[in-house]
CHARMM-style PDB file with segment names, atoms N, HN, CA, C and O in Angstrom:
ATOM      1  N   MET     1       0.848  -1.178   0.000  1.00  0.00      PROA
ATOM      2  CA  MET     1       0.000   0.000   0.000  1.00  0.00      PROA
ATOM      3  C   MET     1       0.891   1.238   0.000  1.00  0.00      PROA
ATOM      4  O   MET     1       1.848   1.322   0.769  1.00  0.00      PROA
ATOM      5  N   ALA     2       0.576   2.181  -0.853  1.00  0.00      PROA
ATOM      6  HN  ALA     2      -0.201   2.113  -1.478  1.00  0.00      PROA
ATOM      7  CA  ALA     2       1.384   3.391  -0.998  1.00  0.00      PROA
ATOM      8  C   ALA     2       1.159   4.355   0.162  1.00  0.00      PROA
ATOM      9  O   ALA     2       0.089   4.391   0.769  1.00  0.00      PROA
ATOM     10  N   ASP     3       2.188   5.124   0.449  1.00  0.00      PROA
ATOM     11  HN  ASP     3       3.058   5.094  -0.044  1.00  0.00      PROA
ATOM     12  CA  ASP     3       2.110   6.142   1.500  1.00  0.00      PROA
ATOM     13  C   ASP     3       1.205   7.272   1.003  1.00  0.00      PROA
ATOM     14  O   ASP     3       1.467   7.842  -0.056  1.00  0.00      PROA
ATOM     15  N   GLN     4       0.161   7.603   1.735  1.00  0.00      PROA
ATOM     16  HN  GLN     4      -0.053   7.140   2.596  1.00  0.00      PROA
ATOM     17  CA  GLN     4      -0.835   8.582   1.296  1.00  0.00      PROA
ATOM     18  C   GLN     4      -0.603   9.981   1.871  1.00  0.00      PROA
ATOM     19  O   GLN     4      -1.463  10.850   1.730  1.00  0.00      PROA
ATOM     20  N   ARG     5       0.547  10.213   2.516  1.00  0.00      PROA
ATOM     21  HN  ARG     5       1.245   9.506   2.631  1.00  0.00      PROA
ATOM     22  CA  ARG     5       0.818  11.521   3.100  1.00  0.00      PROA
ATOM     23  C   ARG     5       1.166  12.536   2.010  1.00  0.00      PROA
ATOM     24  O   ARG     5       1.706  12.178   0.963  1.00  0.00      PROA
ATOM     25  N   THR     6       0.851  13.797   2.271  1.00  0.00      PROA
ATOM     26  HN  THR     6       0.413  14.087   3.122  1.00  0.00      PROA
ATOM     27  CA  THR     6       1.201  14.867   1.336  1.00  0.00      PROA
ATOM     28  C   THR     6       2.681  15.190   1.461  1.00  0.00      PROA
ATOM     29  O   THR     6       3.339  14.749   2.404  1.00  0.00      PROA
ATOM     30  N   MET     7       3.209  15.962   0.508  1.00  0.00      PROA
ATOM     31  HN  MET     7       2.674  16.320  -0.258  1.00  0.00      PROA
ATOM     32  CA  MET     7       4.616  16.348   0.544  1.00  0.00      PROA
ATOM     33  C   MET     7       4.916  17.164   1.801  1.00  0.00      PROA
ATOM     34  O   MET     7       5.967  16.985   2.416  1.00  0.00      PROA
ATOM     35  N   ALA     8       4.005  18.055   2.186  1.00  0.00      PROA
ATOM     36  HN  ALA     8       3.151  18.201   1.686  1.00  0.00      PROA
ATOM     37  CA  ALA     8       4.193  18.860   3.399  1.00  0.00      PROA
ATOM     38  C   ALA     8       4.278  17.974   4.635  1.00  0.00      PROA
ATOM     39  O   ALA     8       5.089  18.229   5.525  1.00  0.00      PROA
ATOM     40  N   GLU     9       3.457  16.946   4.696  1.00  0.00      PROA
ATOM     41  HN  GLU     9       2.799  16.739   3.973  1.00  0.00      PROA
ATOM     42  CA  GLU     9       3.492  16.023   5.831  1.00  0.00      PROA
ATOM     43  C   GLU     9       4.788  15.216   5.854  1.00  0.00      PROA
ATOM     44  O   GLU     9       5.333  14.944   6.923  1.00  0.00      PROA
ATOM     45  N   LEU    10       5.273  14.838   4.692  1.00  0.00      PROA
ATOM     46  HN  LEU    10       4.830  15.059   3.823  1.00  0.00      PROA
ATOM     47  CA  LEU    10       6.521  14.085   4.626  1.00  0.00      PROA
ATOM     48  C   LEU    10       7.730  14.928   5.025  1.00  0.00      PROA
ATOM     49  O   LEU    10       8.702  14.399   5.566  1.00  0.00      PROA
ATOM     50  N   LEU    11       7.677  16.233   4.762  1.00  0.00      PROA
ATOM     51  HN  LEU    11       6.888  16.662   4.323  1.00  0.00      PROA
ATOM     52  CA  LEU    11       8.799  17.119   5.070  1.00  0.00      PROA
ATOM     53  C   LEU    11       8.777  17.644   6.496  1.00  0.00      PROA
ATOM     54  O   LEU    11       9.776  18.186   6.968  1.00  0.00      PROA
ATOM     55  N   ARG    12       7.656  17.491   7.188  1.00  0.00      PROA
ATOM     56  HN  ARG    12       6.845  17.050   6.804  1.00  0.00      PROA
ATOM     57  CA  ARG    12       7.531  17.982   8.557  1.00  0.00      PROA
ATOM     58  C   ARG    12       8.387  17.143   9.495  1.00  0.00      PROA
ATOM     59  O   ARG    12       8.370  15.914   9.433  1.00  0.00      PROA
ATOM     60  N   ALA    13       9.140  17.819  10.369  1.00  0.00      PROA
ATOM     61  HN  ALA    13       9.153  18.818  10.420  1.00  0.00      PROA
ATOM     62  CA  ALA    13       9.994  17.111  11.330  1.00  0.00      PROA
ATOM     63  C   ALA    13       9.124  16.375  12.346  1.00  0.00      PROA
ATOM     64  O   ALA    13       8.085  16.893  12.755  1.00  0.00      PROA
ATOM     65  N   PRO    14       9.529  15.186  12.756  1.00  0.00      PROA
ATOM     66  CA  PRO    14       8.733  14.433  13.737  1.00  0.00      PROA
ATOM     67  C   PRO    14       8.785  15.097  15.113  1.00  0.00      PROA
ATOM     68  O   PRO    14       9.815  15.641  15.513  1.00  0.00      PROA
ATOM     69  N   THR    15       7.664  15.045  15.828  1.00  0.00      PROA
ATOM     70  HN  THR    15       6.828  14.603  15.503  1.00  0.00      PROA
ATOM     71  CA  THR    15       7.601  15.645  17.163  1.00  0.00      PROA
ATOM     72  C   THR    15       7.087  14.664  18.211  1.00  0.00      PROA
ATOM     73  O   THR    15       6.906  15.041  19.369  1.00  0.00      PROA
ATOM     74  N   GLU    16       6.848  13.414  17.826  1.00  0.00      PROA
ATOM     75  HN  GLU    16       6.995  13.108  16.885  1.00  0.00      PROA
ATOM     76  CA  GLU    16       6.334  12.434  18.771  1.00  0.00      PROA
ATOM     77  C   GLU    16       7.337  12.206  19.901  1.00  0.00      PROA
ATOM     78  O   GLU    16       8.543  12.122  19.667  1.00  0.00      PROA
ATOM     79  N   SER    17       6.840  12.111  21.089  1.00  0.00      PROA
ATOM     80  HN  SER    17       5.860  12.179  21.279  1.00  0.00      PROA
ATOM     81  CA  SER    17       7.590  11.838  22.322  1.00  0.00      PROA
ATOM     82  C   SER    17       8.659  12.874  22.637  1.00  0.00      PROA
ATOM     83  O   SER    17       9.602  12.568  23.367  1.00  0.00      PROA
ATOM     84  N   TYR    18       8.543  14.090  22.112  1.00  0.00      PROA
ATOM     85  HN  TYR    18       7.776  14.339  21.519  1.00  0.00      PROA
ATOM     86  CA  TYR    18       9.494  15.153  22.445  1.00  0.00      PROA
ATOM     87  C   TYR    18       9.220  15.733  23.823  1.00  0.00      PROA
ATOM     88  O   TYR    18      10.121  16.313  24.429  1.00  0.00      PROA
ATOM     89  N   ALA    19       8.007  15.593  24.332  1.00  0.00      PROA
ATOM     90  HN  ALA    19       7.275  15.122  23.839  1.00  0.00      PROA
ATOM     91  CA  ALA    19       7.670  16.173  25.632  1.00  0.00      PROA
ATOM     92  C   ALA    19       8.564  15.607  26.732  1.00  0.00      PROA
ATOM     93  O   ALA    19       8.868  16.310  27.696  1.00  0.00      PROA
ATOM     94  N   LYS    20       8.984  14.374  26.609  1.00  0.00      PROA
ATOM     95  HN  LYS    20       8.738  13.803  25.825  1.00  0.00      PROA
ATOM     96  CA  LYS    20       9.846  13.768  27.610  1.00  0.00      PROA
ATOM     97  C   LYS    20      11.260  14.337  27.561  1.00  0.00      PROA
ATOM     98  O   LYS    20      12.012  14.195  28.525  1.00  0.00      PROA
ATOM     99  N   ALA    21      11.631  14.974  26.460  1.00  0.00      PROA
ATOM    100  HN  ALA    21      11.020  15.090  25.677  1.00  0.00      PROA
ATOM    101  CA  ALA    21      12.983  15.522  26.303  1.00  0.00      PROA
ATOM    102  C   ALA    21      13.118  16.905  26.938  1.00  0.00      PROA
ATOM    103  O   ALA    21      14.231  17.412  27.077  1.00  0.00      PROA
ATOM    104  N   ILE    22      12.012  17.516  27.320  1.00  0.00      PROA
ATOM    105  HN  ILE    22      11.107  17.105  27.207  1.00  0.00      PROA
ATOM    106  CA  ILE    22      12.058  18.850  27.913  1.00  0.00      PROA
ATOM    107  C   ILE    22      12.357  18.723  29.399  1.00  0.00      PROA
ATOM    108  O   ILE    22      11.597  18.111  30.149  1.00  0.00      PROA
ATOM    109  N   VAL    23      13.465  19.305  29.811  1.00  0.00      PROA
ATOM    110  HN  VAL    23      14.083  19.802  29.202  1.00  0.00      PROA
ATOM    111  CA  VAL    23      13.895  19.241  31.204  1.00  0.00      PROA
ATOM    112  C   VAL    23      14.032  20.669  31.722  1.00  0.00      PROA
ATOM    113  O   VAL    23      14.708  21.488  31.099  1.00  0.00      PROA
ATOM    114  N   VAL    24      13.408  20.973  32.839  1.00  0.00      PROA
ATOM    115  HN  VAL    24      12.859  20.308  33.345  1.00  0.00      PROA
ATOM    116  CA  VAL    24      13.493  22.293  33.444  1.00  0.00      PROA
ATOM    117  C   VAL    24      14.722  22.329  34.355  1.00  0.00      PROA
ATOM    118  O   VAL    24      14.783  21.586  35.334  1.00  0.00      PROA
ATOM    119  N   PRO    25      15.714  23.195  34.038  1.00  0.00      PROA
ATOM    120  CA  PRO    25      16.928  23.231  34.864  1.00  0.00      PROA
ATOM    121  C   PRO    25      16.678  23.927  36.196  1.00  0.00      PROA
ATOM    122  O   PRO    25      15.774  24.753  36.320  1.00  0.00      PROA
ATOM    123  N   SER    26      17.484  23.585  37.180  1.00  0.00      PROA
ATOM    124  HN  SER    26      18.218  22.914  37.080  1.00  0.00      PROA
ATOM    125  CA  SER    26      17.385  24.279  38.464  1.00  0.00      PROA
ATOM    126  C   SER    26      18.002  25.665  38.310  1.00  0.00      PROA
ATOM    127  O   SER    26      18.919  25.852  37.510  1.00  0.00      PROA
ATOM    128  N   ILE    27      17.505  26.630  39.066  1.00  0.00      PROA
ATOM    129  HN  ILE    27      16.760  26.478  39.716  1.00  0.00      PROA
ATOM    130  CA  ILE    27      17.991  28.008  38.995  1.00  0.00      PROA
ATOM    131  C   ILE    27      18.655  28.344  40.322  1.00  0.00      PROA
ATOM    132  O   ILE    27      17.974  28.488  41.337  1.00  0.00      PROA
ATOM    133  N   PRO    28      19.995  28.472  40.324  1.00  0.00      PROA
ATOM    134  CA  PRO    28      20.702  28.765  41.579  1.00  0.00      PROA
ATOM    135  C   PRO    28      20.531  30.206  42.064  1.00  0.00      PROA
ATOM    136  O   PRO    28      20.816  30.494  43.226  1.00  0.00      PROA
ATOM    137  N   ALA    29      20.077  31.106  41.211  1.00  0.00      PROA
ATOM    138  HN  ALA    29      19.845  30.872  40.267  1.00  0.00      PROA
ATOM    139  CA  ALA    29      19.902  32.502  41.615  1.00  0.00      PROA
ATOM    140  C   ALA    29      18.709  32.618  42.559  1.00  0.00      PROA
ATOM    141  O   ALA    29      17.687  31.960  42.365  1.00  0.00      PROA
ATOM    142  N   GLU    30      18.844  33.447  43.566  1.00  0.00      PROA
ATOM    143  HN  GLU    30      19.675  33.981  43.723  1.00  0.00      PROA
ATOM    144  CA  GLU    30      17.756  33.631  44.526  1.00  0.00      PROA
ATOM    145  C   GLU    30      16.878  34.827  44.181  1.00  0.00      PROA
ATOM    146  O   GLU    30      15.682  34.817  44.472  1.00  0.00      PROA
ATOM    147  N   HSD    31      17.450  35.850  43.569  1.00  0.00      PROA
ATOM    148  HN  HSD    31      18.422  35.858  43.332  1.00  0.00      PROA
ATOM    149  CA  HSD    31      16.688  37.061  43.267  1.00  0.00      PROA
ATOM    150  C   HSD    31      16.950  37.512  41.837  1.00  0.00      PROA
ATOM    151  O   HSD    31      18.077  37.855  41.480  1.00  0.00      PROA
ATOM    152  N   PHE    32      15.922  37.507  41.043  1.00  0.00      PROA
ATOM    153  HN  PHE    32      15.007  37.227  41.333  1.00  0.00      PROA
ATOM    154  CA  PHE    32      15.981  38.101  39.709  1.00  0.00      PROA
ATOM    155  C   PHE    32      14.554  38.412  39.291  1.00  0.00      PROA
ATOM    156  O   PHE    32      13.601  37.805  39.778  1.00  0.00      PROA
ATOM    157  N   LYS    33      14.425  39.367  38.382  1.00  0.00      PROA
ATOM    158  HN  LYS    33      15.200  39.860  37.986  1.00  0.00      PROA
ATOM    159  CA  LYS    33      13.096  39.782  37.934  1.00  0.00      PROA
ATOM    160  C   LYS    33      12.977  39.605  36.436  1.00  0.00      PROA
ATOM    161  O   LYS    33      13.892  39.937  35.683  1.00  0.00      PROA
ATOM    162  N   LEU    34      11.849  39.081  36.012  1.00  0.00      PROA
ATOM    163  HN  LEU    34      11.105  38.811  36.623  1.00  0.00      PROA
ATOM    164  CA  LEU    34      11.536  39.024  34.594  1.00  0.00      PROA
ATOM    165  C   LEU    34      10.778  40.294  34.234  1.00  0.00      PROA
ATOM    166  O   LEU    34       9.758  40.618  34.842  1.00  0.00      PROA
ATOM    167  N   LYS    35      11.284  40.998  33.249  1.00  0.00      PROA
ATOM    168  HN  LYS    35      12.112  40.735  32.755  1.00  0.00      PROA
ATOM    169  CA  LYS    35      10.647  42.250  32.866  1.00  0.00      PROA
ATOM    170  C   LYS    35       9.340  41.977  32.128  1.00  0.00      PROA
ATOM    171  O   LYS    35       9.201  40.983  31.415  1.00  0.00      PROA
ATOM    172  N   HSD    36       8.403  42.872  32.317  1.00  0.00      PROA
ATOM    173  HN  HSD    36       8.516  43.679  32.896  1.00  0.00      PROA
ATOM    174  CA  HSD    36       7.088  42.740  31.694  1.00  0.00      PROA
ATOM    175  C   HSD    36       7.201  42.696  30.170  1.00  0.00      PROA
ATOM    176  O   HSD    36       6.457  41.967  29.515  1.00  0.00      PROA
ATOM    177  N   SER    37       8.123  43.467  29.608  1.00  0.00      PROA
ATOM    178  HN  SER    37       8.728  44.059  30.140  1.00  0.00      PROA
ATOM    179  CA  SER    37       8.284  43.498  28.151  1.00  0.00      PROA
ATOM    180  C   SER    37       8.750  42.141  27.618  1.00  0.00      PROA
ATOM    181  O   SER    37       8.347  41.742  26.525  1.00  0.00      PROA
ATOM    182  N   LEU    38       9.591  41.428  28.371  1.00  0.00      PROA
ATOM    183  HN  LEU    38       9.918  41.752  29.258  1.00  0.00      PROA
ATOM    184  CA  LEU    38      10.030  40.097  27.957  1.00  0.00      PROA
ATOM    185  C   LEU    38       8.852  39.125  27.943  1.00  0.00      PROA
ATOM    186  O   LEU    38       8.700  38.340  27.007  1.00  0.00      PROA
ATOM    187  N   ILE    39       8.037  39.180  28.963  1.00  0.00      PROA
ATOM    188  HN  ILE    39       8.161  39.818  29.724  1.00  0.00      PROA
ATOM    189  CA  ILE    39       6.863  38.304  29.029  1.00  0.00      PROA
ATOM    190  C   ILE    39       5.926  38.597  27.859  1.00  0.00      PROA
ATOM    191  O   ILE    39       5.365  37.674  27.269  1.00  0.00      PROA
ATOM    192  N   ASN    40       5.753  39.862  27.523  1.00  0.00      PROA
ATOM    193  HN  ASN    40       6.208  40.613  28.002  1.00  0.00      PROA
ATOM    194  CA  ASN    40       4.914  40.230  26.369  1.00  0.00      PROA
ATOM    195  C   ASN    40       5.489  39.689  25.067  1.00  0.00      PROA
ATOM    196  O   ASN    40       4.743  39.192  24.223  1.00  0.00      PROA
ATOM    197  N   LEU    41       6.820  39.781  24.891  1.00  0.00      PROA
ATOM    198  HN  LEU    41       7.425  40.185  25.577  1.00  0.00      PROA
ATOM    199  CA  LEU    41       7.447  39.263  23.674  1.00  0.00      PROA
ATOM    200  C   LEU    41       7.245  37.759  23.537  1.00  0.00      PROA
ATOM    201  O   LEU    41       6.903  37.268  22.462  1.00  0.00      PROA
ATOM    202  N   VAL    42       7.453  37.050  24.603  1.00  0.00      PROA
ATOM    203  HN  VAL    42       7.731  37.450  25.477  1.00  0.00      PROA
ATOM    204  CA  VAL    42       7.346  35.592  24.562  1.00  0.00      PROA
ATOM    205  C   VAL    42       5.902  35.153  24.355  1.00  0.00      PROA
ATOM    206  O   VAL    42       5.648  34.217  23.598  1.00  0.00      PROA
ATOM    207  N   THR    43       4.961  35.807  25.007  1.00  0.00      PROA
ATOM    208  HN  THR    43       5.167  36.568  25.622  1.00  0.00      PROA
ATOM    209  CA  THR    43       3.556  35.397  24.886  1.00  0.00      PROA
ATOM    210  C   THR    43       2.883  35.928  23.625  1.00  0.00      PROA
ATOM    211  O   THR    43       1.782  35.491  23.291  1.00  0.00      PROA
ATOM    212  N   SER    44       3.517  36.857  22.922  1.00  0.00      PROA
ATOM    213  HN  SER    44       4.411  37.212  23.194  1.00  0.00      PROA
ATOM    214  CA  SER    44       2.890  37.414  21.719  1.00  0.00      PROA
ATOM    215  C   SER    44       2.853  36.415  20.568  1.00  0.00      PROA
ATOM    216  O   SER    44       2.031  36.543  19.661  1.00  0.00      PROA
ATOM    217  N   LYS    45       3.724  35.437  20.599  1.00  0.00      PROA
ATOM    218  HN  LYS    45       4.391  35.332  21.336  1.00  0.00      PROA
ATOM    219  CA  LYS    45       3.784  34.452  19.514  1.00  0.00      PROA
ATOM    220  C   LYS    45       3.755  33.051  20.129  1.00  0.00      PROA
ATOM    221  O   LYS    45       4.774  32.362  20.181  1.00  0.00      PROA
ATOM    222  N   GLN    46       2.582  32.648  20.590  1.00  0.00      PROA
ATOM    223  HN  GLN    46       1.754  33.208  20.548  1.00  0.00      PROA
ATOM    224  CA  GLN    46       2.441  31.375  21.291  1.00  0.00      PROA
ATOM    225  C   GLN    46       2.291  30.214  20.309  1.00  0.00      PROA
ATOM    226  O   GLN    46       1.894  30.396  19.158  1.00  0.00      PROA
ATOM    227  N   PHE    47       2.617  29.028  20.790  1.00  0.00      PROA
ATOM    228  HN  PHE    47       2.940  28.880  21.725  1.00  0.00      PROA
ATOM    229  CA  PHE    47       2.458  27.803  20.010  1.00  0.00      PROA
ATOM    230  C   PHE    47       1.245  27.052  20.534  1.00  0.00      PROA
ATOM    231  O   PHE    47       1.138  26.784  21.731  1.00  0.00      PROA
ATOM    232  N   PHE    48       0.330  26.714  19.629  1.00  0.00      PROA
ATOM    233  HN  PHE    48       0.417  26.932  18.657  1.00  0.00      PROA
ATOM    234  CA  PHE    48      -0.903  26.039  20.023  1.00  0.00      PROA
ATOM    235  C   PHE    48      -0.972  24.592  19.541  1.00  0.00      PROA
ATOM    236  O   PHE    48      -1.911  23.875  19.885  1.00  0.00      PROA
ATOM    237  N   GLY    49       0.010  24.152  18.748  1.00  0.00      PROA
ATOM    238  HN  GLY    49       0.773  24.735  18.469  1.00  0.00      PROA
ATOM    239  CA  GLY    49       0.019  22.776  18.275  1.00  0.00      PROA
ATOM    240  C   GLY    49      -0.870  22.503  17.086  1.00  0.00      PROA
ATOM    241  O   GLY    49      -1.188  21.348  16.802  1.00  0.00      PROA
ATOM    242  N   PHE    50      -1.280  23.552  16.380  1.00  0.00      PROA
ATOM    243  HN  PHE    50      -1.022  24.490  16.611  1.00  0.00      PROA
ATOM    244  CA  PHE    50      -2.100  23.351  15.193  1.00  0.00      PROA
ATOM    245  C   PHE    50      -1.274  22.677  14.103  1.00  0.00      PROA
ATOM    246  O   PHE    50      -0.044  22.734  14.121  1.00  0.00      PROA
ATOM    247  N   GLU    51      -1.949  22.050  13.169  1.00  0.00      PROA
ATOM    248  HN  GLU    51      -2.948  22.004  13.155  1.00  0.00      PROA
ATOM    249  CA  GLU    51      -1.280  21.281  12.124  1.00  0.00      PROA
ATOM    250  C   GLU    51      -0.322  22.132  11.286  1.00  0.00      PROA
ATOM    251  O   GLU    51       0.737  21.651  10.883  1.00  0.00      PROA
ATOM    252  N   LYS    52      -0.680  23.378  11.023  1.00  0.00      PROA
ATOM    253  HN  LYS    52      -1.540  23.769  11.351  1.00  0.00      PROA
ATOM    254  CA  LYS    52       0.145  24.226  10.162  1.00  0.00      PROA
ATOM    255  C   LYS    52       1.257  24.951  10.920  1.00  0.00      PROA
ATOM    256  O   LYS    52       2.060  25.649  10.302  1.00  0.00      PROA
ATOM    257  N   GLU    53       1.320  24.803  12.228  1.00  0.00      PROA
ATOM    258  HN  GLU    53       0.667  24.236  12.731  1.00  0.00      PROA
ATOM    259  CA  GLU    53       2.366  25.451  13.017  1.00  0.00      PROA
ATOM    260  C   GLU    53       3.627  24.596  13.025  1.00  0.00      PROA
ATOM    261  O   GLU    53       3.561  23.368  13.073  1.00  0.00      PROA
ATOM    262  N   ASP    54       4.753  25.252  12.978  1.00  0.00      PROA
ATOM    263  HN  ASP    54       4.807  26.250  12.939  1.00  0.00      PROA
ATOM    264  CA  ASP    54       6.039  24.556  13.015  1.00  0.00      PROA
ATOM    265  C   ASP    54       6.622  24.678  14.421  1.00  0.00      PROA
ATOM    266  O   ASP    54       7.015  25.774  14.819  1.00  0.00      PROA
ATOM    267  N   PRO    55       6.690  23.591  15.183  1.00  0.00      PROA
ATOM    268  CA  PRO    55       7.209  23.669  16.553  1.00  0.00      PROA
ATOM    269  C   PRO    55       8.674  24.079  16.585  1.00  0.00      PROA
ATOM    270  O   PRO    55       9.115  24.730  17.533  1.00  0.00      PROA
ATOM    271  N   HSD    56       9.432  23.705  15.559  1.00  0.00      PROA
ATOM    272  HN  HSD    56       9.074  23.176  14.789  1.00  0.00      PROA
ATOM    273  CA  HSD    56      10.845  24.051  15.518  1.00  0.00      PROA
ATOM    274  C   HSD    56      11.039  25.548  15.310  1.00  0.00      PROA
ATOM    275  O   HSD    56      11.942  26.141  15.899  1.00  0.00      PROA
ATOM    276  N   ALA    57      10.204  26.164  14.480  1.00  0.00      PROA
ATOM    277  HN  ALA    57       9.470  25.682  14.001  1.00  0.00      PROA
ATOM    278  CA  ALA    57      10.267  27.611  14.278  1.00  0.00      PROA
ATOM    279  C   ALA    57       9.896  28.332  15.574  1.00  0.00      PROA
ATOM    280  O   ALA    57      10.476  29.369  15.895  1.00  0.00      PROA
ATOM    281  N   HSD    58       8.940  27.793  16.311  1.00  0.00      PROA
ATOM    282  HN  HSD    58       8.469  26.950  16.051  1.00  0.00      PROA
ATOM    283  CA  HSD    58       8.545  28.395  17.584  1.00  0.00      PROA
ATOM    284  C   HSD    58       9.713  28.358  18.584  1.00  0.00      PROA
ATOM    285  O   HSD    58       9.967  29.347  19.271  1.00  0.00      PROA
ATOM    286  N   ILE    59      10.409  27.241  18.666  1.00  0.00      PROA
ATOM    287  HN  ILE    59      10.202  26.438  18.108  1.00  0.00      PROA
ATOM    288  CA  ILE    59      11.554  27.115  19.575  1.00  0.00      PROA
ATOM    289  C   ILE    59      12.679  28.050  19.153  1.00  0.00      PROA
ATOM    290  O   ILE    59      13.326  28.664  20.002  1.00  0.00      PROA
ATOM    291  N   ARG    60      12.919  28.165  17.837  1.00  0.00      PROA
ATOM    292  HN  ARG    60      12.393  27.666  17.147  1.00  0.00      PROA
ATOM    293  CA  ARG    60      13.959  29.096  17.363  1.00  0.00      PROA
ATOM    294  C   ARG    60      13.621  30.528  17.760  1.00  0.00      PROA
ATOM    295  O   ARG    60      14.495  31.272  18.207  1.00  0.00      PROA
ATOM    296  N   TYR    61      12.341  30.924  17.596  1.00  0.00      PROA
ATOM    297  HN  TYR    61      11.632  30.320  17.233  1.00  0.00      PROA
ATOM    298  CA  TYR    61      11.911  32.273  17.975  1.00  0.00      PROA
ATOM    299  C   TYR    61      12.084  32.483  19.481  1.00  0.00      PROA
ATOM    300  O   TYR    61      12.596  33.517  19.911  1.00  0.00      PROA
ATOM    301  N   PHE    62      11.661  31.511  20.269  1.00  0.00      PROA
ATOM    302  HN  PHE    62      11.245  30.672  19.919  1.00  0.00      PROA
ATOM    303  CA  PHE    62      11.785  31.609  21.725  1.00  0.00      PROA
ATOM    304  C   PHE    62      13.248  31.751  22.136  1.00  0.00      PROA
ATOM    305  O   PHE    62      13.579  32.591  22.974  1.00  0.00      PROA
ATOM    306  N   ASN    63      14.123  30.937  21.553  1.00  0.00      PROA
ATOM    307  HN  ASN    63      13.855  30.255  20.873  1.00  0.00      PROA
ATOM    308  CA  ASN    63      15.554  31.029  21.865  1.00  0.00      PROA
ATOM    309  C   ASN    63      16.140  32.366  21.448  1.00  0.00      PROA
ATOM    310  O   ASN    63      16.987  32.921  22.147  1.00  0.00      PROA
ATOM    311  N   LYS    64      15.695  32.883  20.319  1.00  0.00      PROA
ATOM    312  HN  LYS    64      15.007  32.432  19.751  1.00  0.00      PROA
ATOM    313  CA  LYS    64      16.184  34.183  19.837  1.00  0.00      PROA
ATOM    314  C   LYS    64      15.821  35.288  20.827  1.00  0.00      PROA
ATOM    315  O   LYS    64      16.657  36.131  21.154  1.00  0.00      PROA
ATOM    316  N   ILE    65      14.591  35.285  21.298  1.00  0.00      PROA
ATOM    317  HN  ILE    65      13.911  34.601  21.033  1.00  0.00      PROA
ATOM    318  CA  ILE    65      14.134  36.313  22.240  1.00  0.00      PROA
ATOM    319  C   ILE    65      14.842  36.167  23.588  1.00  0.00      PROA
ATOM    320  O   ILE    65      15.355  37.145  24.131  1.00  0.00      PROA
ATOM    321  N   THR    66      14.868  34.964  24.118  1.00  0.00      PROA
ATOM    322  HN  THR    66      14.451  34.169  23.677  1.00  0.00      PROA
ATOM    323  CA  THR    66      15.427  34.773  25.458  1.00  0.00      PROA
ATOM    324  C   THR    66      16.950  34.844  25.493  1.00  0.00      PROA
ATOM    325  O   THR    66      17.523  35.078  26.556  1.00  0.00      PROA
ATOM    326  N   SER    67      17.616  34.650  24.363  1.00  0.00      PROA
ATOM    327  HN  SER    67      17.150  34.460  23.498  1.00  0.00      PROA
ATOM    328  CA  SER    67      19.077  34.723  24.350  1.00  0.00      PROA
ATOM    329  C   SER    67      19.587  36.154  24.451  1.00  0.00      PROA
ATOM    330  O   SER    67      20.776  36.368  24.688  1.00  0.00      PROA
ATOM    331  N   THR    68      18.718  37.125  24.278  1.00  0.00      PROA
ATOM    332  HN  THR    68      17.752  36.951  24.086  1.00  0.00      PROA
ATOM    333  CA  THR    68      19.144  38.521  24.372  1.00  0.00      PROA
ATOM    334  C   THR    68      19.279  38.983  25.806  1.00  0.00      PROA
ATOM    335  O   THR    68      19.828  40.056  26.055  1.00  0.00      PROA
ATOM    336  N   LEU    69      18.791  38.200  26.761  1.00  0.00      PROA
ATOM    337  HN  LEU    69      18.345  37.328  26.559  1.00  0.00      PROA
ATOM    338  CA  LEU    69      18.851  38.579  28.164  1.00  0.00      PROA
ATOM    339  C   LEU    69      19.741  37.637  28.950  1.00  0.00      PROA
ATOM    340  O   LEU    69      19.693  36.422  28.761  1.00  0.00      PROA
ATOM    341  N   LYS    70      20.529  38.183  29.807  1.00  0.00      PROA
ATOM    342  HN  LYS    70      20.568  39.171  29.961  1.00  0.00      PROA
ATOM    343  CA  LYS    70      21.383  37.371  30.678  1.00  0.00      PROA
ATOM    344  C   LYS    70      21.192  37.809  32.124  1.00  0.00      PROA
ATOM    345  O   LYS    70      21.248  38.998  32.436  1.00  0.00      PROA
ATOM    346  N   TYR    71      20.969  36.847  32.990  1.00  0.00      PROA
ATOM    347  HN  TYR    71      20.924  35.881  32.736  1.00  0.00      PROA
ATOM    348  CA  TYR    71      20.859  37.085  34.428  1.00  0.00      PROA
ATOM    349  C   TYR    71      21.949  36.279  35.111  1.00  0.00      PROA
ATOM    350  O   TYR    71      22.212  35.143  34.716  1.00  0.00      PROA
ATOM    351  N   LYS    72      22.573  36.828  36.105  1.00  0.00      PROA
ATOM    352  HN  LYS    72      22.359  37.750  36.426  1.00  0.00      PROA
ATOM    353  CA  LYS    72      23.610  36.129  36.840  1.00  0.00      PROA
ATOM    354  C   LYS    72      23.022  34.903  37.534  1.00  0.00      PROA
ATOM    355  O   LYS    72      21.983  34.994  38.189  1.00  0.00      PROA
ATOM    356  N   ASP    73      23.682  33.767  37.391  1.00  0.00      PROA
ATOM    357  HN  ASP    73      24.526  33.693  36.859  1.00  0.00      PROA
ATOM    358  CA  ASP    73      23.284  32.482  37.992  1.00  0.00      PROA
ATOM    359  C   ASP    73      21.971  31.928  37.465  1.00  0.00      PROA
ATOM    360  O   ASP    73      21.373  31.064  38.104  1.00  0.00      PROA
ATOM    361  N   VAL    74      21.508  32.406  36.312  1.00  0.00      PROA
ATOM    362  HN  VAL    74      21.994  33.108  35.793  1.00  0.00      PROA
ATOM    363  CA  VAL    74      20.286  31.878  35.711  1.00  0.00      PROA
ATOM    364  C   VAL    74      20.664  31.291  34.353  1.00  0.00      PROA
ATOM    365  O   VAL    74      21.126  32.018  33.474  1.00  0.00      PROA
ATOM    366  N   PRO    75      20.473  29.980  34.173  1.00  0.00      PROA
ATOM    367  CA  PRO    75      20.844  29.349  32.887  1.00  0.00      PROA
ATOM    368  C   PRO    75      19.918  29.800  31.761  1.00  0.00      PROA
ATOM    369  OT1 PRO    75      20.081  29.372  30.618  1.00  0.00      PROA
TER     370      PRO     75
END
């Protein structure tokens, strides 16, 4: 039986069982503040898991935004 997936489906990166790969690191810093503008930037482009959304593009955007800020003792 032939594969009935579309070209877009065949080119999409697999995301099954990726939730187990997400690990929240411990934060040794005791005092730091997240600025309201950072929270607005991150929440302005949320990922909802729709079929046409690219989870990898969402992670790249998130990393781009969060990499601009550095806090002492915060990974």
